N, C-alpha and C positions, 0 to 999 in steps of 0.2 A: 786490287791488283795494281801494282806500281809498274808503269810503263815508261821506259826511257824513250824520248822522242826520236833520237837518232836511230835507235834499234827499230822502232816502229816504222820509220821511213824506208827501211830495207824491204818492207812488205807492201807499203802503199805510199805513193809519192804525194803526200799531203804537205803543202807548203805553208799552211796556216800556222799561227802562233799557238802555243800551248793553251792560252786563255780562250782562243776561239774554238779550239778542239773541245775543251772542257764545256764551253757553252752549248755547242751543237750536240754533244753527246748527252748532256743533261736533259735535252729535249727528246732524246731517244731512249730514256729510261735508265741511264747510268749516272748516278749521283757521283760527284767529284768531291773527295774528301780533302784534297789539297794539291797544290802545285809547288814542287821544289825546284828552285833555280840553281842550275849548275853552270860552270864556266862553259859558255857556248852551247849549253844543252838544258833540257828541263825533264823533270820526272812528274808525270800526271798520275795521281793516285785515284783510280776508279773504284767505286764500291760495287762489287759484283754480287748479285743476289744468289742464294743457294741453289736456285733452279737453273743457273747458267754456268755449269762447270766448263763449257766450251770457251768461255771468255776469260778463264783463268790462265791466260797465256798472251804473249805479245802477238802471236798470229791470230788468236781469237779476237782480240780487241782490234787488230788491223782489219779484219774482215768486216766488223761492225762500222769502223770509221770509213772504210772504202765505200760501203753502201750509203752511209750518211752524206758523204761528200761527192757521191757519184763518180768514183775513181776506180780504175782497174786494180785488182789485187795481184801483186807480184808473188805468186804462190811459192816460188822457189822449191824448197824441199818437199812441199806438199804434192808436187807433180810426180815425185819419185816414190811411188808406192810399190815395194817389191811384192811379188805374188807368192806368198809363202805356201809351200807344199803341204797338203794335208797328209797326216800319217794315221794309219788305221787304228792303232791301239793307244794313241796318245803318247807315243814314245819316238824319239828321234835321236840318232847318233851322228856325230860329226867329228871334226878335228879336235880331239882331246877331251870331249865331254859328251855325256849322254843325258838327255832330258826326258823325264817320264811324268805324265799327268795322271795321277791316281784319282783326282776329283775334277773331271772336265766340266762338271756343272758349275764349279766354283772358279775354275781357271780354264777356259776353253782355248786360250791362245797364249803361248809362252815362247818368246824369242830370246835366244842367248847368243851373244857375240863374244868371240875369243880374240884377245889381243895381247901381244908382247908389249910391255910398257916400261917406262922409266919414270918413277914417281918423283915429283918435284913441284915447285910453285907454278901456277898457271900464269899466262901472260897478263900484263897490266890491263889491257883492254877488256879481257874477260873478267878479271877481278872487279874492274870498275862497273861493268854491266851487272854483275851479281850483286854488288853492294847497292847499286841503284834500285835493284829489285827486292832489296831487303834480305839477301842471303849472304852469309859470311863465307868468304873463300877459305878452303881447307888445303886442297892439293889439286894438281892438274887433273887427276882421275875423277875425284869427287866433284870438282868444279864443272867438268864436262857434263856429268849427269844432271847437276843442278841447272846448268845452262840450257840443256834440252828441256828440262821441266818448265823453266820460265818461257822459253821460246815457243815450244809446241804444246805444252800442257801435259806431256806424258811423263809420269814419275819413272825413274830408273834407279838401279842399284848396281854397284860393282862388288864382286866377290874376289878375294885372292884365290886364284885357281889352285895354287899349291896347297891350300888349306881345305879343299873339298875332297873328302874321303872317296876313293875309287873313281875320281873324276866324274862324279855323278851329281845330278840335280833331280830331286824328286819333289813334286808339288803335291802335298798330301795334307790330311788333317793330323793334328797332334795325337799322340798316344798317351794313355793314362800314365801319369807320373813324370812326363817329360818336362824339362825346364830349359830356359834359354836366357843367357845373359845378352841383353840388347846393347846397342851402341851407346846408350846413355849410361851404361854401367850397372843397370838394375837387373837382378836375377828374377825372372818372372816364371810363375807357374802357368802351364798351358793346359787347356781343356780340349776335349775331343771335338768340339765344334769350331775350333780355330784352324784356319788354313795356314800351313807352314811351308817354307822353302827348306828342304833338307838335302843333305848330301847322302852318301851311301850308308851313313851310320847315325847321324843326329841332326836336329834342326839347326839351320844356320841363318834363319830370318823369319820374321812374322810377315806373311804375305800381305803386301799393300800397306804395311805400317812402318816397320823398321827392321833393319838388318841386325845380324848377330855380331857380337864383339869377336868371336873366335875366327870369323872369316873376313874380318875387316882389312881393307887395303892399308898397308903401312909403307914405311920408307924402304923396306926390304922386298916389297912385292915386285915380281918380275913378269908375271902374266895374270890376266884378269878374265873373269867371265862377266859380261855386261848383261843385266836382266832388263827386259822390256816386255811387259805382259799386260793382260787384261784380267782383272779380278772382279768377282761378283760384288756389287756395291753393298748389298745387305750383309754379306759375310764380313767385309772389311769394317763396316759400321759396328756390327756386333762385337767383333774382336777389339776394335779400338776402344769402345766403351767399357768392355769387361776389364781390359788392362789399364784403363785410365790413361791411355797414351794417344796423344793427338799430334800428328805430324803433317808436313806439307803434302806428303804422298797420300796419307789416309784421307785428308780433307778432299782431295780430288777423286780418289777411287770411290769413296763412299757416296759421292754425288753422281758418279757415273762418268767414265772416260770414254773416249772414242775406241770402239772395239777394233777398228781398222788401222789405228795409229801406231801400235807398238813396232811394227816392222819399219815404218818410216823413221820413227824416232831412233831406233837402233842404228839405222844407216847414217842418220845425221850425227849421232855420237861417234861412230867410227870415223867419219870424215873429220870431225873436230879433233879427235885424238891425233890423226895424222897431220892435220893443219898446224897444230901447235907443237908438233914434235914430241908428243907424249907417248906415242905407241904406234904399232903397226897391226892392222887387222889381219887375223889368221883365218877368219871364216865365220859363218853364221849357222846356228842350229835352231830349227824351229819345230816345236811340238804343237799340235792342234792346227787350227786354221782360222784365218780371218776372211776367207772368200765365201764362207757359208752363211754370212750374216744376212738375215732377211731384213731389208730396209722397209720401213713403214711407208705405205702409200695412202695419203689422206686426200679425200675429195674436197674441193673448194668451190662453192657455188657463188656466182655473181650476185644472185638475189640475196643470199644470206650476208655476203660482204656488205652490200649496200644497206641492208636492213639494220645491221649492227652499228655501222659507222655513221649512217645518216647522210652519206655522200656517195657519189658514183666515182670510183677510182678507175681511170682508163686501163683497158686491158694491157696496153704496152707497159704501163707503170707497174702493174701487178707482176708481169713476167720479169721485168728488169729488177725489181726489188728482190723477188724470190731467188732469181738466178744469182744475183750478187751475194746473197746470204748463203749460197751453197746448195739451195734446193733445186731439184729438177722438175720443172713444171711443164706439162703438156696440155694443150687446149682440148676440151671436149665440148659436148653440146651445152651443158649447164654452166660450165666454168672451166676448171682446171683439175687435172689429176697430178698431185704433188708428191714426189718422192723425197722423203726426209733423210738427210745424211745421218750416219750413225752417231756423230758427235752431238746431235741435237736431241738429247734425252728429254728435253722439256716439251717437245712438240709431238702430240699424239692425236689431237682433235682439230676439227675445222676451225674452232674459235682460236686455237693457238696460232694458226696461220694468219687469221684475221688480225690478231694482235701484232704480229710481225709487220704486216703491211701498214697498220695504223701507226706504229712507232716510226717507221722510216718514211712514210708518206707525210707524217707530221701531225701530231695531236693538235697543234695550233691551227691546222687547216680544217679541222672538224668543227662545224658551226655549233654554237650553244643553243640548241632548241630541243623541245620535247619531241620524242618520237610519237608517231600516231598510235592511238590506243585501238587495237583491233578487237579486244575482248574486254568485257566489264571486269573490273577488279573484284576479287573474291571478298565476301563480307568479312569485316574484322572479327577476330576471335573474341567471343563474348567474355572470355576470362580476362582480357585486357581491361575492358570497361569495369568488370567486377573488382579487379585489383585496384584500379584508380579510385573507385568509390570507397573501398575499404581504407585506402590511404587517407582519404579526406576525413573519414570518420575517426580514425585513430589519431591523426594530427589534431583534429578538433577536440579530442579528449585529452590533449596534452602529451601525447606519446611521440617519440622520435623514431624514425625508421632506421633499422640496422641492417647491414648486409654482412653476414658471417659466412665462414667457409662451409662448403658442403662436405669437405673431408675433415674428420675429427679423429681423436685418439680412441682406441678401443675401450679404455677404462672409463672415459667420459660418456661413451655411447651405450655401454651395456645396461645401466639402470633404465634407460628409456626404451630399450628394444623389447624387453619381456620375452615372450615365446616366439615372437615374429622372426627373430634371427637377423644377425648383422650381415651386411654386404661388405666383404673385405675387398681391398684394392690390391691388385696383383703386384704392382710395382710402386709402392708408396714412396713419397719423397722422404718421409721420416715416420717414426712411430706415432707422432702427433697427428699424422694424416693417414692413418692406417685403414679406416673404414669410412663408408658413406654414412652420413648422419641419419639415424632413425627418427629424429624429431628436430624441429627448428629450435628447441629450447636450450640444448647444451651450449650453443654459441651465444645465446642471450645471457645465460647464467655467467659465462666467462666475461661477457661485456660488463655485467653488473659488478663482478669482482674487480675488474680493471678500474672501473670508476670509483668503487669504494676504496681501493688502495690509493687513490689520488684525492681523497677527502671529499668526494662527491657523494653525499648521503642519499639524496632523493633521485631515483633513476626510474624512468618509464621508457621502455623500448618495445618495439614490435618488429616482426619480419614476416614477409610473405615469400614463401619459397618451397622447394621440393624436399621431400624426405624419402628415405629408402629402407625397405626391409625385404628379406627373402620371401616372406609370406604374402606381402601386398604389393611388392614392386615399388614403383615410383608414384608418390601421391603428393598433391599440393596441399599446403596448410598455411594458416595464419596463426602465429604464436605471439603472445604478449607476456611481458614480465614487469612487475611493479614492486619497487622496494623503497622504503622510507616513508615520508609523510604523504597524506592525502592532498593537502594544500600547502602552499608555501607559507613561511612565517609572515605574520601581519601584525601591525601595531594595535589593531583593534581587538585582537584575541589570539589565543594559541591555536595549535593544530593537533592532529592525532595521527598515529601510525596507520598505514593501510591495513585492512583486514580482509577476511574471506569474502564478505558481502560486497566490498568495493570491486574486487576482481570479478565476482559473479555478475555484478551490474554491468561491468565493461563487456563481459561475454554476451550478455543480453543485448547490449547495443550493437555488437557485431552481428548477432543473429538477426536483429531487426533490419539491419542494412542488407543482409543477404536475402531475407524473406523467410527466415526460420521462425518456428514457434517453440522456443526452447523451454525445457523444464530441467531442473537439477535433481538427479537421483543419487542416493548414497553409493559411493564406489571407492575402491581403494586401489592405489598404484604404489609400486615399490618406491617410487621417487617422490611421493607426496606424504604429508603428515596425516596419519589416521584421524578421522573425525573432522578434518579440515580439507576434505577433497570431495568432489562430486563429478559424476558423468553428466555431460550435456546431451540431452535426448530430444528428438523431435518426433512425436507420434510413435514412440517405441524404437526409433532408429538412433543409435548412438552416433553422434557427430563430433564430439570433443570431450574435453576434460578441463577442470578448473580446480585449483587448490593451492595450499602452501607447500613450498619446496621442502623436502625432507632435509634434516640437518646433515645426514651422511652425504647427500649429493652436494649440498652447499659447501660442506667442508672440503671436498675435493678441489674446490676453486679458491680456498682460503677464506671463505665466509664463515663467520662465527655463528654460534647458536642464537646470539642476540639479534642477528640480521634476519628479520622476518621477510621472506621473499615469496611473493605470490605470482602464480603463473596460470596461463590459460592457453589452450591450443584447440583449434577447430579444423577438422579435415574438410577442405573446400570441395574436394571431389565428391565426398559423401553428401555434403550440404547441398551442392548444386543438383545432385541426383534427386534429393528429397524435394527441392523447390520445383524441379522440372515436372514432377507429377502433380503439383498443386495448381489448381485453376485460380487465376487472379480475378478478383471481383472488384468492380469499380462502382461505388455508391455516391449518390449526391450528398451534399452537406445537409445535416439534419435541419428540418424546418421547425420542429417543435422542441420545447424546452425539456431539459432533463431534470430528474429528481434524485437527490443524493440522500442516503441514509447511512448513519454510522452505528456500528455495533461493537461491543467489547465482550469477549468471552474468555473463560478459563478453560484451557486444554492441557494435555500432557506436554511437557517441554520437549519430548522426543518426537512429537508429531510434526512432520514436515508441513510447512505452510502451503506448499503446492497441493497437498492432499486436502487441506481445508478449503482452498479455492475451488478445487474440483467438486467437492461436495456442494458448495454454494451454487456453482453453475448448474449442476444437475437438478438441484431442488428449485431454483428460481425459474420464472417464466422466460419466454424469449425476449422480453423487454429489458432484461439485464444487459446493459451495455459494457460495464466495466466493474471489476472488483480488484482492490489493492489494499495492502497493509500500510498503515501509517504510524503504527506504534507497537512496540513490544516491551513488556515490563515484567521483571522478576524482582522480588524484594518484599518489603514490609506490606503486609496485607494479602500476599499471594502465598498459598500453601506450598510447601516443598514439593518438588517434582511437577509443579504446574507453571504455566506461563500465561500472562494476559496478552491477548492479541486484539488490537483494534483495527477494524476494517471498514472501508468506505465502499458502499455499493451504489452504483449509478444506474438508474433506470431511464429508458427513453423509448418512445414508440415512433415509428416512421410516419404514421398517418394521423396521429391525434395527440392531444395533451392528456397525460395520465392523471387519474384522480387519486386522492389520498387513500381511498379505500382499496384501490388496485395495488398501490405500492405497499400498504400495510399488510395486505393479504400475501404478497410476495415475501415480505420480511418474516411473517409468521411461518411460512413454509420453510424458509431457509433455517430459522432457529430450530424448528422441529427436526429437520434433517441433521443439524449439527449435534443436537442432544442425542438423537437415536444412534448415530454412527460414531461419535467421538466423546460421548458423555460430557459435552460442552455445557458450561454454566454461564448464563448471561450475567454480566456485572452491571 
């Protein structure tokens, strides 16, 4: 909001320099974007936040400056608030025009002023003030409406009275098929939810946004109808966005104007017309009422004020600050009962009033100390520690964390959704952000493609985030993607490309960090390569999936068939539910030595190694501490359809040293079980 200093001083007798005013107001929450020096004057450009439409005027900023400098406000025209008469059906007639409100919920108050005018240029002083405020002078009639806009914050519009059919103004919503050519020369299609200003036959303006070209004031205009009204902010915002039309008027109306201001603004405009010799007022017609406005009454407690600010503000200062800002504060037992003026659309709660007092009492006067803790802080969410632990595991494995969008395109999301159903976004920014992601993997696949297109061959990424489907709602997951080589190039030897077992091993590492006991079971997903995919299961509960990305999905992102990309994803909510049911056991470090035995067996190459391990565990005694594969061989000496598996079994007793006979007995039992269940042959 650009404020001319001489204009400001008509409302508040502040004699400080523009720099001092800017400094003080910056401490009151108004950033200053710049100061323009003029001949004998200055323009201060205040940055007004969206929740303070009352400050988008010279009078609004004068009220804040008067409070900041503890000066009286010379309210001037603000004291002259006409008492508009309420009319029963929202219709009023007067000298030369009839006003009808068909939608009083969208426009509860409409004041129209009639004047005989002579169109011409406005005086130099008015043009200078408009230019200082960033408004281009047009004619004396239009300049008066813009002058009132800048001075009081009330948008106004002037219609050529001779162009209004039947001398009538109807405030109504648009009808199907209606169109309007606005002042910017654009022919616009109207919809039934848009509030219009119409005459007896057709629309002549978009309410709160822009007037129509057919009723525009021109050099031949001899009489006008001045519009000063209150329009519903949501209606104006919706219409402005639908039409893609942003104006000074719509900016103020959609944020919320003063419901009681239109009558005052209309009176001020009529005075200016006569003052500059542009016209003579013929009367005012008012439809609706501004006297039925229910002002908000907000209680303010001394104890709450002191608790939030950490200081005791004297009662006299509280009353002085609130009164200077236009609030009506009356003292009660616990504090004050504060009546909020209609222009302060941002004040509805006790904390809002406390903020006003803090701003003008001075943030610099609030000591920097911690408030007393009356309650113990709640325990931290265990998911935070879990995510921190997983990040340490993944970065330790050489992966980099990625943060991808939760909104993705429908085509990219569909392969990962399956039958769970996509969650569509009602108002997407574009087709590329049309649905919520059903998996964290689509964004990681796009990141791999981005790196591959920039000659980065080896990519390891992970992400911890939310995913969404209609069937399951919002679920947290950790996803990882691996493309390229297992290790970097080294002078001591070559490297190899990543394969399924590398990714499965990474999934196992994630499971160990969470506390899962993962096994891999054959499974197929639409977006994974058949035979190179598996479901990750803990004691019968599926918690994730691992495998090679299908070529059809990789191709959507520009990856070729030669780009082997492996992925894994674990549902953290499901995993934590499994872990929560499991009791944690703590054992002392073993005191007695362990004994290891190796065996090599021939089994069918379609037999999962997890099944072999399970058979061994069931057949072995309780002294079996660990079993793992350390070699797998197919080739010369091994029959077709068979595979040679080498496994190491580790035995240990917690209370004694095992004998060779005990270990050999356990090995014999294991081999017998393998022969019986899997036709295994010992090599």
